[in-house]
C-alpha positions as CSV (number, residue, x, y, z in Angstrom):
1,M,-24.5,25.7,-23.1
2,K,-22.6,23.2,-25.3
3,Q,-20.4,20.9,-22.9
4,H,-16.7,19.7,-24.3
5,F,-15.3,16.4,-22.9
6,M,-12.1,15.0,-23.4
7,S,-11.2,11.5,-24.6
8,I,-9.4,9.1,-21.9
9,E,-6.3,8.9,-24.2
10,Q,-6.4,13.1,-24.1
11,V,-6.9,13.1,-20.4
12,E,-4.0,10.6,-20.0
13,H,-1.9,12.6,-22.4
14,K,-2.1,16.1,-20.2
15,L,-1.5,14.0,-17.3
16,E,2.0,12.7,-18.8
17,K,3.1,16.1,-19.0
18,I,2.7,16.9,-15.2
19,P,6.3,16.7,-13.3
20,G,6.6,14.0,-11.0
21,L,2.9,12.6,-11.3
22,S,4.3,9.0,-12.6
23,E,6.4,8.5,-9.6
24,L,3.8,9.6,-7.3
25,I,1.3,7.3,-9.0
26,E,4.2,4.4,-8.8
27,D,4.7,5.0,-4.7
28,E,0.8,5.2,-3.9
29,S,0.7,2.1,-5.9
30,A,3.1,0.7,-4.0
31,A,1.7,1.9,-0.5
32,L,-1.7,0.1,-1.4
33,H,-0.4,-3.2,-2.6
34,A,1.3,-3.0,0.9
35,A,-2.0,-2.3,2.6
36,E,-3.6,-5.1,0.6
37,F,-0.7,-7.1,2.0
38,I,-0.7,-6.4,5.3
39,G,-4.7,-6.8,5.8
40,H,-4.9,-10.1,3.6
41,T,-1.9,-11.5,5.8
42,R,-3.7,-10.4,9.1
43,K,-7.0,-12.4,8.0
44,A,-5.4,-15.7,6.6
45,A,-3.5,-16.0,10.3
46,H,-6.7,-15.4,11.9
47,L,-5.5,-12.0,13.9
48,S,-7.6,-9.1,15.1
49,Q,-5.8,-5.7,14.3
50,A,-5.1,-5.3,18.3
51,K,-3.6,-8.7,18.1
52,L,-1.2,-8.0,15.1
53,A,-0.4,-4.4,16.5
54,E,0.4,-6.2,19.9
55,K,3.1,-8.6,18.2
56,I,4.7,-6.1,16.0
57,G,4.9,-3.1,18.5
58,V,2.4,-0.7,17.1
59,S,-0.8,0.4,17.8
60,Q,-3.9,-0.5,16.6
61,A,-4.9,2.7,15.1
62,R,-1.7,2.1,13.0
63,V,-2.3,-1.3,11.9
64,S,-5.9,0.0,10.4
65,Q,-3.9,3.3,9.2
66,M,-1.3,0.5,7.5
67,E,-4.8,-1.3,6.0
68,K,-6.0,1.5,4.4
69,G,-2.9,2.8,2.8
70,I,-3.1,5.8,4.6
71,G,-0.5,7.7,7.1
72,R,2.5,9.8,6.1
73,Y,4.7,7.1,5.8
74,G,4.3,3.3,4.8
75,P,5.7,0.4,6.3
76,S,9.1,-0.1,6.2
77,L,10.4,-3.5,5.0
78,G,11.4,-4.0,8.2
79,L,8.2,-3.9,9.3
80,L,6.4,-5.7,6.7
81,E,9.0,-8.5,7.7
82,R,7.5,-8.4,11.1
83,I,4.0,-8.2,10.0
84,A,4.7,-11.5,7.8
85,S,6.5,-13.0,10.7
86,A,3.5,-12.2,13.4
87,C,1.3,-14.1,10.8
88,G,3.5,-17.2,10.8
89,G,5.2,-16.6,7.2
90,S,8.4,-14.7,5.8
91,L,8.7,-11.7,3.2
92,H,10.3,-12.6,0.0
93,L,11.2,-9.7,-2.6
94,T,11.9,-10.2,-6.1
95,F,13.4,-7.9,-8.4
96,V,11.9,-8.5,-12.0
97,K,13.5,-6.5,-14.8
98,R,11.0,-5.2,-17.0
């Protein structure tokens, strides 16, 4: 039985045709960046998930979910600001035109 394989370019071309897929990928990418920010910031501040959760008013399970990038909704900007503050810093957003 002969197998047919597509090149990466062919796969990308097919995926580009799926409505809303690029937006979904951008949203997931943003969620993963937020997850990375939360985990890195917490560890740099030498806080356990439980201690950070206590400081920002959420459960330890919610901190774990945020660090894994799971859950129905990602963290709000307000929650990211509270995380930054609890870890001894502040959150700054930058808009860069592409």
